[in-house]
N, C-alpha and C positions, 0 to 999 in steps of 0.2 A: 220732217212733215209725216203723217202718217195719211192714206188717202184710202178708200172704201171703193174696191172695184167690184163691180156688179154686171150681170149681162142675164137675159134669155130669164124674164120676169114671167114671160104671159099672161099676167091677170092673177097672177098665185099672191094675191093680198095680204092674207094671214102669214106665209114667209116673209114677205116684203117689211110688213110692220114689224116681224120678231128683228130685223135684221136692223131695223132704225132703233128700235128700242134697245138694242143690245151695244149699239155701236155708235151712234150720233155724237155720243159727248167724247169718243177716242182719236176722231179724224178731224181733219182739216177740209177736208173736198171729197166730192164722190166723184167717180168714172163709170159712166154707164156704155154699157156696148150692145145695146142694141135689143129688140123685144120686148117693150110692153106690152104691146097687142091693142089695146084700148084707151082711149085718151083720159078715163077713170083713173089708170094706175099713175100716170103723169101728176095725177094732184096727189096720190099717196107718196111717190116717190120725192117728191116736194117738201114733205114732212120734215127732211132731213135736216130743213133750214139752214145747209151750207151750201158754198160754190157747187153746183152738179155739173159735169161735162157729158153730155151725150152725144150720142150717134143714133141713127135710127137701123132697123134690121128687116129682116124679107117680110116678116109679119106685121110689122107696125102699119097699123090702119089712119086715119085721117087726122095726115101732120099736122094742120094748122089747129085742131082744137087739143091735140095735144101739147102743142105749145101755150096756147090758151090755158090748159087746166093746168100743165106743169108751173107757170108762171116765172117771174122775174128771176130767180135763183137756178133757172136750169138753163144751162147755155148750149144750145142745141148747134150741131154742125149742119152748115147749110146743106138741102139736098144735092145741090153741082157739086159738094166734093164727097170724094170717095172715103174719106179719114179726117180725124180733126187731129190738130196739134196745139201742146198747152206746154207751159213751163211752169213748174212746180216744183219749189222746194231744192230750187238749182238744177233740177232735172228737167230736160227735155222728153217730152212723151208725145206717143200717137196713140191712136185709138179707133178701131173700127171694128166692124161684127163679122167681117168673114177672113177664116185662115189663112187662104192663099195670101191674099193682100197683107195681113198682118205679118208673113213668113219673108215677102217681099220687101215690107220696110224694116223690118229689123235687120233684114241681110245688106242694108244699105251701110250700118255703119251710124246714122246720122241721130238717132235717137240712144237714150238711157232705158228706155223700156217701153214695149211696144204690148199693149192688152187687146184682146177680143173675144168672140165669144161664137154663136152659131151649133156647134158642136154638142153642146151642152157638158163635155168634157175638159174636166182639171187639166189643164197643162201647164206646167214650170219649167221651164229652161234659159240657159243662156244659148245666145248667137253673138258667136265673138264676144263682146263686151255688153251686149243689148239684152237685156231680162226678157222673155216673149212669155207672155202670160194669159191663158183662159181661166178665170175664175170660176168656171164651171157654171150651172142655172140655179136660178134662183129659184125657179119652179118645181126643181128637183126632178123632173124626169128626163131620162137618157132615151132616146128613140129604140135602141134595142134591147134595152133593161127594164124599164118601166120606170118607177118611181126607187130613185135611190138615196134621198136625201138634198134638201137645198145647200149651195154649198156660195161662195163669194170668198174673195181675198182683200188682205189688207198689206199694202204697199206701203215700204216704210224709204223714203225718199233720200235718206242720211246716208242707207248702206245698200241702195238700189235691189233691193230684195222684195219678196212678197211671201204670205203666209196665207194657206188655204184654210177656213172654217166651213163644220157642217153645222146647220140649224137642228 
């Protein structure tokens, strides 16, 4: 199974729509690692028309309206939980917004893959047998470098590996 991994949209609808158009027929699910920003972005994210597993980031506002606008295909991690976990394609996966938490989760060895966001920097390495991945930022902005291009990743559950793509 292929799963698209997204993070840090920051209301950049144009980039998100390009990614949806290019990928939605090639994947079976979406994992989102936080920072939509405004509720209207949740409505655009739901255009994948696939199961979407999402957590909130540090700049997400109006959580209740995000849930409403996103509809039934976005499965939100409860506010009281620091990370989400699911099983897809026979792989145990954790996802969160913050890198330190992701590192700790990967270090437990309990997950096949751990995904995170927040830094806007692409990161892809193994911690033991666990894939630790940041897909970069859909918004394409790196805090220290300005606009460097939107990015996302596609995770393949069959081989527990991911590839990063730039929009």
